[in-house]
BALOBA-1460 file (C-alpha; in Angstrom, 3 decimals):
// residues 350
<rec num="1" residu="m" x="185.454" y="194.106" z="208.794"/>
<rec num="2" residu="p" x="182.749" y="196.583" z="207.625"/>
<rec num="3" residu="v" x="180.450" y="193.671" z="206.772"/>
<rec num="4" residu="m" x="180.984" y="192.114" z="210.194"/>
<rec num="5" residu="e" x="180.455" y="195.478" z="211.907"/>
<rec num="6" residu="g" x="177.181" y="195.859" z="210.042"/>
<rec num="7" residu="k" x="176.102" y="192.383" z="211.072"/>
<rec num="8" residu="s" x="176.891" y="193.210" z="214.698"/>
<rec num="9" residu="l" x="174.622" y="196.252" z="214.468"/>
<rec num="10" residu="l" x="171.823" y="194.092" z="213.058"/>
<rec num="11" residu="f" x="172.267" y="191.623" z="215.920"/>
<rec num="12" residu="k" x="171.835" y="194.499" z="218.388"/>
<rec num="13" residu="y" x="169.035" y="196.455" z="216.704"/>
<rec num="14" residu="l" x="166.896" y="193.535" z="215.580"/>
<rec num="15" residu="g" x="167.618" y="191.000" z="218.311"/>
<rec num="16" residu="g" x="168.985" y="192.929" z="221.267"/>
<rec num="17" residu="v" x="172.102" y="190.744" z="221.063"/>
<rec num="18" residu="d" x="175.438" y="192.361" z="221.938"/>
<rec num="19" residu="a" x="177.829" y="191.357" z="219.174"/>
<rec num="20" residu="y" x="181.239" y="192.372" z="217.908"/>
<rec num="21" residu="p" x="183.297" y="191.332" z="214.883"/>
<rec num="22" residu="i" x="186.363" y="189.128" z="215.088"/>
<rec num="23" residu="c" x="188.106" y="188.735" z="211.737"/>
<rec num="24" residu="l" x="190.737" y="185.985" z="211.576"/>
<rec num="25" residu="g" x="193.884" y="186.151" z="209.471"/>
<rec num="26" residu="t" x="193.790" y="182.504" z="208.493"/>
<rec num="27" residu="k" x="191.928" y="180.122" z="206.190"/>
<rec num="28" residu="d" x="193.192" y="177.014" z="207.980"/>
<rec num="29" residu="p" x="190.162" y="175.067" z="209.305"/>
<rec num="30" residu="e" x="192.060" y="173.718" z="212.315"/>
<rec num="31" residu="k" x="193.204" y="177.191" z="213.331"/>
<rec num="32" residu="i" x="189.662" y="178.561" z="212.996"/>
<rec num="33" residu="i" x="188.312" y="175.712" z="215.127"/>
<rec num="34" residu="e" x="191.021" y="176.169" z="217.739"/>
<rec num="35" residu="t" x="190.420" y="179.938" z="217.931"/>
<rec num="36" residu="v" x="186.672" y="179.564" z="218.461"/>
<rec num="37" residu="k" x="187.202" y="176.945" z="221.155"/>
<rec num="38" residu="i" x="189.762" y="179.106" z="222.978"/>
<rec num="39" residu="l" x="187.381" y="182.104" z="222.939"/>
<rec num="40" residu="q" x="184.432" y="180.146" z="224.363"/>
<rec num="41" residu="p" x="184.676" y="181.429" z="227.958"/>
<rec num="42" residu="s" x="184.164" y="185.022" z="226.736"/>
<rec num="43" residu="l" x="181.255" y="184.364" z="224.379"/>
<rec num="44" residu="g" x="177.617" y="183.347" z="224.558"/>
<rec num="45" residu="g" x="177.608" y="182.103" z="220.985"/>
<rec num="46" residu="v" x="179.462" y="182.350" z="217.663"/>
<rec num="47" residu="n" x="178.198" y="183.321" z="214.226"/>
<rec num="48" residu="l" x="180.516" y="182.039" z="211.486"/>
<rec num="49" residu="e" x="180.614" y="184.023" z="208.276"/>
<rec num="50" residu="d" x="182.136" y="183.851" z="204.797"/>
<rec num="51" residu="i" x="183.851" y="180.463" z="204.969"/>
<rec num="52" residu="s" x="184.137" y="178.670" z="201.649"/>
<rec num="53" residu="q" x="182.924" y="175.144" z="200.996"/>
<rec num="54" residu="p" x="183.631" y="172.339" z="201.602"/>
<rec num="55" residu="k" x="185.572" y="173.359" z="204.712"/>
<rec num="56" residu="c" x="182.612" y="175.385" z="206.049"/>
<rec num="57" residu="f" x="180.717" y="172.115" z="206.602"/>
<rec num="58" residu="y" x="183.635" y="170.511" z="208.413"/>
<rec num="59" residu="i" x="184.274" y="173.558" z="210.617"/>
<rec num="60" residu="l" x="180.622" y="173.881" z="211.639"/>
<rec num="61" residu="e" x="180.247" y="170.149" z="212.277"/>
<rec num="62" residu="r" x="183.349" y="170.059" z="214.485"/>
<rec num="63" residu="l" x="182.455" y="173.182" z="216.458"/>
<rec num="64" residu="r" x="178.847" y="172.116" z="217.036"/>
<rec num="65" residu="a" x="180.110" y="168.802" z="218.385"/>
<rec num="66" residu="e" x="182.983" y="170.131" z="220.494"/>
<rec num="67" residu="c" x="181.811" y="173.498" z="221.848"/>
<rec num="68" residu="e" x="179.764" y="174.219" z="224.964"/>
<rec num="69" residu="i" x="178.200" y="177.285" z="223.335"/>
<rec num="70" residu="p" x="176.021" y="177.507" z="220.209"/>
<rec num="71" residu="v" x="177.943" y="177.885" z="216.947"/>
<rec num="72" residu="w" x="176.039" y="178.889" z="213.830"/>
<rec num="73" residu="h" x="177.005" y="179.447" z="210.187"/>
<rec num="74" residu="d" x="174.676" y="182.064" z="208.762"/>
<rec num="75" residu="d" x="175.431" y="181.207" z="205.130"/>
<rec num="76" residu="q" x="174.107" y="177.709" z="205.889"/>
<rec num="77" residu="q" x="171.500" y="177.711" z="208.658"/>
<rec num="78" residu="g" x="170.435" y="181.353" z="208.304"/>
<rec num="79" residu="t" x="169.856" y="181.202" z="204.574"/>
<rec num="80" residu="g" x="168.120" y="177.842" z="204.904"/>
<rec num="81" residu="t" x="165.742" y="179.183" z="207.542"/>
<rec num="82" residu="i" x="164.490" y="182.236" z="205.677"/>
<rec num="83" residu="v" x="164.191" y="180.496" z="202.291"/>
<rec num="84" residu="a" x="162.274" y="177.594" z="203.845"/>
<rec num="85" residu="a" x="159.859" y="180.039" z="205.498"/>
<rec num="86" residu="g" x="159.286" y="181.764" z="202.179"/>
<rec num="87" residu="a" x="158.874" y="178.444" z="200.375"/>
<rec num="88" residu="i" x="156.197" y="177.299" z="202.830"/>
<rec num="89" residu="n" x="154.164" y="180.470" z="202.343"/>
<rec num="90" residu="a" x="154.689" y="180.513" z="198.579"/>
<rec num="91" residu="a" x="153.325" y="176.952" z="198.461"/>
<rec num="92" residu="k" x="150.251" y="178.121" z="200.398"/>
<rec num="93" residu="m" x="149.725" y="180.962" z="197.937"/>
<rec num="94" residu="v" x="149.691" y="178.632" z="194.920"/>
<rec num="95" residu="g" x="147.705" y="175.898" z="196.674"/>
<rec num="96" residu="k" x="150.383" y="173.198" z="196.583"/>
<rec num="97" residu="k" x="151.610" y="170.802" z="199.277"/>
<rec num="98" residu="p" x="155.362" y="170.933" z="199.987"/>
<rec num="99" residu="s" x="155.522" y="167.145" z="200.213"/>
<rec num="100" residu="e" x="154.290" y="166.865" z="196.610"/>
<rec num="101" residu="m" x="156.332" y="169.673" z="195.050"/>
<rec num="102" residu="k" x="159.314" y="169.155" z="192.786"/>
<rec num="103" residu="a" x="162.100" y="171.452" z="194.011"/>
<rec num="104" residu="v" x="165.164" y="172.266" z="191.907"/>
<rec num="105" residu="f" x="168.300" y="173.884" z="193.291"/>
<rec num="106" residu="i" x="170.681" y="175.793" z="191.036"/>
<rec num="107" residu="g" x="174.034" y="175.817" z="192.814"/>
<rec num="108" residu="a" x="175.370" y="173.214" z="195.229"/>
<rec num="109" residu="g" x="177.308" y="175.401" z="197.631"/>
<rec num="110" residu="a" x="176.883" y="175.874" z="201.363"/>
<rec num="111" residu="a" x="173.687" y="177.918" z="200.960"/>
<rec num="112" residu="n" x="171.708" y="175.497" z="198.801"/>
<rec num="113" residu="i" x="172.936" y="172.401" z="200.637"/>
<rec num="114" residu="a" x="171.612" y="173.897" z="203.881"/>
<rec num="115" residu="i" x="168.451" y="175.270" z="202.250"/>
<rec num="116" residu="s" x="167.578" y="171.802" z="200.971"/>
<rec num="117" residu="r" x="168.134" y="170.327" z="204.454"/>
<rec num="118" residu="i" x="165.962" y="172.913" z="206.217"/>
<rec num="119" residu="m" x="163.296" y="172.629" z="203.504"/>
<rec num="120" residu="q" x="163.311" y="168.865" z="204.035"/>
<rec num="121" residu="v" x="162.584" y="169.180" z="207.757"/>
<rec num="122" residu="s" x="159.912" y="171.754" z="206.806"/>
<rec num="123" residu="g" x="157.925" y="169.242" z="204.742"/>
<rec num="124" residu="f" x="159.569" y="169.042" z="201.314"/>
<rec num="125" residu="k" x="160.814" y="165.600" z="200.288"/>
<rec num="126" residu="w" x="164.394" y="164.589" z="199.447"/>
<rec num="127" residu="g" x="163.232" y="162.412" z="196.582"/>
<rec num="128" residu="n" x="161.425" y="165.323" z="194.923"/>
<rec num="129" residu="m" x="164.547" y="167.530" z="194.971"/>
<rec num="130" residu="v" x="167.076" y="167.860" z="192.158"/>
<rec num="131" residu="m" x="170.273" y="169.824" z="192.786"/>
<rec num="132" residu="c" x="172.615" y="171.100" z="190.082"/>
<rec num="133" residu="d" x="176.245" y="172.147" z="190.327"/>
<rec num="134" residu="s" x="178.489" y="173.458" z="187.547"/>
<rec num="135" residu="k" x="178.647" y="169.971" z="185.990"/>
<rec num="136" residu="g" x="174.898" y="169.330" z="185.963"/>
<rec num="137" residu="t" x="172.501" y="167.371" z="188.148"/>
<rec num="138" residu="l" x="173.604" y="165.467" z="191.235"/>
<rec num="139" residu="h" x="172.795" y="161.749" z="190.963"/>
<rec num="140" residu="l" x="174.263" y="158.387" z="191.917"/>
<rec num="141" residu="g" x="176.560" y="158.447" z="188.913"/>
<rec num="142" residu="r" x="178.369" y="161.547" z="190.192"/>
<rec num="143" residu="e" x="181.115" y="159.700" z="192.041"/>
<rec num="144" residu="d" x="183.403" y="162.670" z="191.392"/>
<rec num="145" residu="t" x="181.783" y="164.260" z="194.464"/>
<rec num="146" residu="k" x="182.289" y="161.282" z="196.756"/>
<rec num="147" residu="a" x="185.769" y="161.955" z="198.112"/>
<rec num="148" residu="e" x="185.980" y="165.722" z="198.507"/>
<rec num="149" residu="y" x="182.349" y="166.868" z="198.709"/>
<rec num="150" residu="k" x="180.512" y="164.497" z="201.036"/>
<rec num="151" residu="e" x="177.561" y="166.903" z="201.306"/>
<rec num="152" residu="k" x="177.111" y="166.775" z="197.534"/>
<rec num="153" residu="w" x="177.383" y="162.997" z="197.652"/>
<rec num="154" residu="f" x="174.670" y="162.973" z="200.326"/>
<rec num="155" residu="m" x="172.424" y="164.770" z="197.834"/>
<rec num="156" residu="c" x="173.378" y="162.250" z="195.165"/>
<rec num="157" residu="e" x="172.254" y="159.447" z="197.483"/>
<rec num="158" residu="h" x="169.084" y="161.018" z="198.907"/>
<rec num="159" residu="s" x="167.648" y="163.368" z="196.271"/>
<rec num="160" residu="n" x="166.695" y="163.013" z="192.595"/>
<rec num="161" residu="k" x="164.703" y="159.799" z="192.991"/>
<rec num="162" residu="e" x="164.180" y="159.629" z="189.211"/>
<rec num="163" residu="g" x="167.949" y="159.645" z="188.643"/>
<rec num="164" residu="l" x="167.738" y="162.566" z="186.212"/>
<rec num="165" residu="v" x="171.015" y="163.176" z="184.376"/>
<rec num="166" residu="g" x="171.261" y="166.517" z="182.654"/>
<rec num="167" residu="t" x="171.509" y="170.294" z="182.810"/>
<rec num="168" residu="p" x="169.635" y="172.839" z="184.940"/>
<rec num="169" residu="a" x="167.255" y="173.281" z="182.005"/>
<rec num="170" residu="d" x="166.485" y="169.544" z="182.118"/>
<rec num="171" residu="a" x="166.041" y="169.602" z="185.897"/>
<rec num="172" residu="m" x="163.630" y="172.541" z="185.822"/>
<rec num="173" residu="k" x="161.179" y="170.870" z="183.445"/>
<rec num="174" residu="g" x="157.950" y="170.427" z="185.417"/>
<rec num="175" residu="a" x="159.449" y="171.847" z="188.620"/>
<rec num="176" residu="d" x="157.156" y="173.627" z="191.072"/>
<rec num="177" residu="i" x="159.890" y="175.656" z="192.761"/>
<rec num="178" residu="v" x="163.461" y="176.587" z="191.898"/>
<rec num="179" residu="v" x="165.949" y="177.958" z="194.419"/>
<rec num="180" residu="a" x="169.002" y="179.577" z="192.846"/>
<rec num="181" residu="a" x="172.001" y="180.266" z="195.081"/>
<rec num="182" residu="s" x="174.579" y="180.497" z="192.351"/>
<rec num="183" residu="k" x="176.633" y="183.108" z="190.534"/>
<rec num="184" residu="p" x="175.028" y="186.553" z="190.140"/>
<rec num="185" residu="g" x="173.100" y="187.162" z="186.944"/>
<rec num="186" residu="p" x="171.306" y="188.206" z="185.023"/>
<rec num="187" residu="g" x="171.229" y="185.201" z="182.748"/>
<rec num="188" residu="t" x="172.321" y="182.513" z="185.202"/>
<rec num="189" residu="v" x="168.726" y="181.256" z="185.186"/>
<rec num="190" residu="k" x="167.182" y="181.673" z="181.763"/>
<rec num="191" residu="p" x="163.533" y="182.638" z="181.059"/>
<rec num="192" residu="e" x="163.060" y="179.620" z="178.801"/>
<rec num="193" residu="w" x="163.921" y="177.329" z="181.723"/>
<rec num="194" residu="i" x="161.139" y="178.923" z="183.770"/>
<rec num="195" residu="k" x="158.720" y="178.524" z="180.868"/>
<rec num="196" residu="g" x="159.253" y="174.777" z="181.206"/>
<rec num="197" residu="m" x="158.293" y="174.709" z="184.883"/>
<rec num="198" residu="a" x="154.894" y="173.646" z="186.231"/>
<rec num="199" residu="d" x="151.955" y="176.040" z="186.375"/>
<rec num="200" residu="d" x="152.060" y="178.603" z="189.205"/>
<rec num="201" residu="s" x="155.798" y="178.149" z="189.570"/>
<rec num="202" residu="i" x="157.886" y="179.720" z="192.335"/>
<rec num="203" residu="v" x="161.331" y="181.246" z="191.794"/>
<rec num="204" residu="f" x="163.871" y="182.164" z="194.467"/>
<rec num="205" residu="a" x="166.816" y="184.011" z="192.869"/>
<rec num="206" residu="t" x="169.012" y="184.768" z="195.866"/>
<rec num="207" residu="a" x="172.344" y="185.974" z="194.433"/>
<rec num="208" residu="n" x="173.440" y="189.498" z="195.328"/>
<rec num="209" residu="p" x="173.796" y="192.167" z="194.113"/>
<rec num="210" residu="i" x="172.272" y="190.884" z="190.863"/>
<rec num="211" residu="p" x="169.812" y="187.961" z="191.117"/>
<rec num="212" residu="e" x="170.250" y="184.995" z="188.792"/>
<rec num="213" residu="i" x="167.254" y="186.307" z="186.823"/>
<rec num="214" residu="w" x="165.476" y="189.641" z="187.112"/>
<rec num="215" residu="p" x="162.066" y="189.301" z="188.818"/>
<rec num="216" residu="w" x="160.177" y="190.800" z="185.892"/>
<rec num="217" residu="e" x="161.839" y="188.366" z="183.497"/>
<rec num="218" residu="a" x="160.813" y="185.457" z="185.704"/>
<rec num="219" residu="k" x="157.246" y="186.781" z="185.885"/>
<rec num="220" residu="e" x="157.067" y="187.269" z="182.123"/>
<rec num="221" residu="a" x="158.256" y="183.673" z="181.715"/>
<rec num="222" residu="g" x="155.341" y="182.409" z="183.824"/>
<rec num="223" residu="a" x="156.495" y="182.440" z="187.451"/>
<rec num="224" residu="k" x="153.678" y="183.137" z="189.891"/>
<rec num="225" residu="i" x="155.831" y="184.147" z="192.866"/>
<rec num="226" residu="v" x="159.381" y="185.507" z="192.741"/>
<rec num="227" residu="a" x="161.710" y="186.217" z="195.656"/>
<rec num="228" residu="t" x="165.214" y="187.694" z="195.686"/>
<rec num="229" residu="g" x="167.810" y="188.785" z="198.236"/>
<rec num="230" residu="r" x="167.355" y="192.481" z="197.443"/>
<rec num="231" residu="s" x="165.497" y="195.006" z="199.567"/>
<rec num="232" residu="d" x="164.341" y="197.035" z="196.553"/>
<rec num="233" residu="f" x="162.271" y="194.115" z="195.207"/>
<rec num="234" residu="p" x="159.251" y="192.431" z="196.845"/>
<rec num="235" residu="n" x="159.756" y="189.208" z="198.806"/>
<rec num="236" residu="q" x="163.270" y="189.827" z="200.074"/>
<rec num="237" residu="v" x="164.632" y="186.622" z="201.611"/>
<rec num="238" residu="n" x="167.169" y="188.145" z="203.952"/>
<rec num="239" residu="n" x="169.121" y="186.304" z="206.646"/>
<rec num="240" residu="s" x="168.517" y="189.294" z="208.922"/>
<rec num="241" residu="l" x="164.999" y="187.955" z="209.469"/>
<rec num="242" residu="g" x="166.556" y="184.884" z="211.039"/>
<rec num="243" residu="f" x="169.762" y="185.206" z="213.020"/>
<rec num="244" residu="p" x="168.815" y="188.067" z="215.426"/>
<rec num="245" residu="g" x="165.656" y="186.344" z="216.706"/>
<rec num="246" residu="i" x="167.196" y="182.869" z="216.635"/>
<rec num="247" residu="f" x="170.181" y="183.963" z="218.726"/>
<rec num="248" residu="r" x="167.907" y="185.913" z="221.088"/>
<rec num="249" residu="g" x="165.905" y="182.784" z="221.858"/>
<rec num="250" residu="t" x="169.012" y="180.600" z="222.014"/>
<rec num="251" residu="l" x="170.791" y="182.871" z="224.482"/>
<rec num="252" residu="d" x="167.693" y="183.422" z="226.641"/>
<rec num="253" residu="v" x="167.602" y="179.715" z="227.518"/>
<rec num="254" residu="k" x="171.394" y="179.272" z="227.380"/>
<rec num="255" residu="a" x="171.065" y="176.542" z="224.742"/>
<rec num="256" residu="r" x="174.115" y="174.384" z="224.047"/>
<rec num="257" residu="t" x="173.652" y="174.459" z="220.270"/>
<rec num="258" residu="i" x="171.261" y="175.545" z="217.521"/>
<rec num="259" residu="s" x="169.666" y="172.409" z="216.116"/>
<rec num="260" residu="d" x="167.670" y="171.904" z="212.926"/>
<rec num="261" residu="t" x="164.596" y="171.524" z="215.157"/>
<rec num="262" residu="m" x="165.239" y="175.029" z="216.521"/>
<rec num="263" residu="c" x="165.682" y="176.297" z="212.958"/>
<rec num="264" residu="l" x="162.367" y="174.660" z="212.024"/>
<rec num="265" residu="a" x="160.679" y="176.505" z="214.902"/>
<rec num="266" residu="a" x="162.052" y="179.748" z="213.451"/>
<rec num="267" residu="v" x="160.895" y="178.771" z="209.946"/>
<rec num="268" residu="l" x="157.335" y="178.162" z="211.097"/>
<rec num="269" residu="e" x="157.186" y="181.353" z="213.193"/>
<rec num="270" residu="i" x="158.543" y="183.539" z="210.388"/>
<rec num="271" residu="a" x="155.993" y="182.011" z="208.029"/>
<rec num="272" residu="k" x="153.163" y="182.429" z="210.561"/>
<rec num="273" residu="t" x="154.057" y="186.080" z="211.186"/>
<rec num="274" residu="a" x="153.731" y="186.869" z="207.484"/>
<rec num="275" residu="e" x="150.505" y="184.867" z="207.304"/>
<rec num="276" residu="d" x="149.062" y="186.781" z="210.269"/>
<rec num="277" residu="n" x="149.912" y="190.039" z="208.478"/>
<rec num="278" residu="g" x="148.169" y="188.851" z="205.296"/>
<rec num="279" residu="l" x="149.931" y="186.823" z="202.615"/>
<rec num="280" residu="r" x="150.143" y="188.207" z="199.096"/>
<rec num="281" residu="e" x="152.095" y="187.247" z="196.011"/>
<rec num="282" residu="d" x="154.484" y="190.090" z="196.845"/>
<rec num="283" residu="y" x="154.544" y="189.407" z="200.614"/>
<rec num="284" residu="i" x="155.468" y="185.834" z="201.540"/>
<rec num="285" residu="v" x="157.880" y="186.709" z="204.380"/>
<rec num="286" residu="p" x="157.934" y="189.604" z="206.845"/>
<rec num="287" residu="t" x="160.046" y="192.655" z="206.228"/>
<rec num="288" residu="m" x="162.603" y="194.008" z="208.686"/>
<rec num="289" residu="d" x="160.046" y="196.677" z="209.634"/>
<rec num="290" residu="d" x="157.730" y="193.954" z="210.984"/>
<rec num="291" residu="w" x="159.636" y="193.993" z="214.254"/>
<rec num="292" residu="e" x="157.214" y="191.637" z="216.021"/>
<rec num="293" residu="v" x="158.737" y="188.717" z="214.071"/>
<rec num="294" residu="f" x="161.894" y="188.831" z="216.204"/>
<rec num="295" residu="p" x="160.431" y="188.295" z="219.711"/>
<rec num="296" residu="r" x="157.992" y="185.744" z="218.250"/>
<rec num="297" residu="e" x="160.897" y="183.893" z="216.656"/>
<rec num="298" residu="a" x="162.953" y="184.077" z="219.852"/>
<rec num="299" residu="a" x="160.115" y="182.565" z="221.869"/>
<rec num="300" residu="a" x="159.608" y="179.765" z="219.348"/>
<rec num="301" residu="v" x="163.318" y="178.920" z="219.169"/>
<rec num="302" residu="g" x="163.803" y="179.023" z="222.939"/>
<rec num="303" residu="t" x="160.781" y="176.791" z="223.453"/>
<rec num="304" residu="a" x="162.108" y="174.302" z="220.906"/>
<rec num="305" residu="a" x="165.468" y="174.209" z="222.714"/>
<rec num="306" residu="v" x="163.720" y="173.519" z="226.038"/>
<rec num="307" residu="n" x="161.585" y="170.764" z="224.496"/>
<rec num="308" residu="e" x="164.640" y="169.185" z="222.846"/>
<rec num="309" residu="g" x="166.617" y="169.147" z="226.093"/>
<rec num="310" residu="l" x="169.244" y="171.580" z="224.798"/>
<rec num="311" residu="a" x="168.466" y="174.447" z="227.205"/>
<rec num="312" residu="r" x="170.331" y="175.092" z="230.447"/>
<rec num="313" residu="e" x="167.506" y="177.346" z="231.659"/>
<rec num="314" residu="k" x="163.847" y="176.464" z="231.229"/>
<rec num="315" residu="k" x="161.369" y="179.226" z="230.485"/>
<rec num="316" residu="s" x="157.817" y="179.117" z="229.163"/>
<rec num="317" residu="r" x="156.996" y="180.434" z="225.701"/>
<rec num="318" residu="k" x="155.136" y="183.357" z="227.293"/>
<rec num="319" residu="e" x="158.144" y="184.220" z="229.466"/>
<rec num="320" residu="l" x="160.478" y="184.036" z="226.499"/>
<rec num="321" residu="y" x="158.260" y="186.271" z="224.366"/>
<rec num="322" residu="e" x="157.943" y="188.903" z="227.082"/>
<rec num="323" residu="l" x="161.679" y="188.842" z="227.818"/>
<rec num="324" residu="a" x="162.658" y="189.115" z="224.151"/>
<rec num="325" residu="s" x="160.154" y="191.924" z="223.560"/>
<rec num="326" residu="v" x="161.613" y="194.002" z="226.408"/>
<rec num="327" residu="i" x="165.236" y="193.431" z="225.356"/>
<rec num="328" residu="i" x="164.623" y="194.086" z="221.647"/>
<rec num="329" residu="k" x="162.496" y="197.198" z="222.266"/>
<rec num="330" residu="r" x="165.189" y="198.600" z="224.560"/>
<rec num="331" residu="a" x="167.886" y="198.017" z="221.921"/>
<rec num="332" residu="r" x="165.808" y="199.710" z="219.236"/>
<rec num="333" residu="d" x="165.016" y="202.679" z="221.475"/>
<rec num="334" residu="q" x="168.692" y="203.055" z="222.420"/>
<rec num="335" residu="t" x="169.711" y="203.102" z="218.770"/>
<rec num="336" residu="k" x="167.069" y="205.688" z="217.884"/>
<rec num="337" residu="y" x="168.161" y="207.847" z="220.833"/>
<rec num="338" residu="l" x="171.805" y="207.702" z="219.738"/>
<rec num="339" residu="m" x="170.828" y="208.600" z="216.175"/>
<rec num="340" residu="k" x="168.676" y="211.514" z="217.360"/>
<rec num="341" residu="g" x="171.514" y="212.817" z="219.552"/>
<rec num="342" residu="g" x="174.011" y="212.659" z="216.698"/>
<rec num="343" residu="y" x="176.106" y="209.930" z="218.302"/>
<rec num="344" residu="i" x="175.309" y="207.626" z="215.400"/>
<rec num="345" residu="l" x="175.778" y="209.658" z="212.241"/>
<rec num="346" residu="p" x="173.628" y="209.188" z="209.152"/>
<rec num="347" residu="p" x="175.332" y="207.574" z="206.171"/>
<rec num="348" residu="p" x="177.143" y="209.965" z="203.839"/>
<rec num="349" residu="k" x="175.163" y="211.163" z="200.859"/>
<rec num="350" residu="a" x="176.010" y="209.423" z="197.610"/>
């Protein structure tokens, strides 16, 4: 509940979206689906959180197909959006084309499956991707994934065009970028694996609270750009840069769903915002203080929904940007006023 309360506050402060937590006392996929569908008349949209794989894929797929309101799983689409934005800008910084880059994924859970999908629509190629789970690389010989993990089997069929069979260390040889969404480290990703990557390599170590490898270890091993999920390190890839603006734009046009095309619009706008602010090796995505990213993202997402025929209300990009700016500024000002008046208390001192 505290995590969901915190997320609701981020929805409000960063996106001007009124949100409240609903924690369910069940792990049964059918009960979760039924509950969301029953609650539809009271909600503008649903953000799913903390659902394990493989049922998270099934639940999201069913709800996106059967609901009249947008349903989103932040551990999938949110993580995919922010990592893809960072990957695009990191590629610019090292002078490489996404379509030519070898991308390795350490971990084959909901996060990395979705990251690979959003990166693919952002310009990276399935054939140049190699994904690793606890048993090694995913390839056509991994029929153990076929029955229970259809998303892994999809990766077996579409990625790893060379048919590499081996360990993460084998996969990372010559790789341009590695995205780790695995167990917390340090030591999950080893420095010697990074030493075997291509020149000007890029490392995303997204596990929290401890990344799969410390940023300084990755740098010492030869990585040019390193990103983590932590706010106390440069290049934080945080879902909070995605879901508030994406939902703002989705709700402002009353979109029926949040498609990968809408996510791509968010990816490109997040990346462009950072580029407009001046890309650096330690600044490949905006920070949460760069508040202009949220109305820009909302306008881009809403426009994509209109263009894709998913919007119930049609607004121009200019209208969407102005509307989102007003709503988000009002939410931020309200929060600051409540903090100043003592209605929202500061956190207790450690």
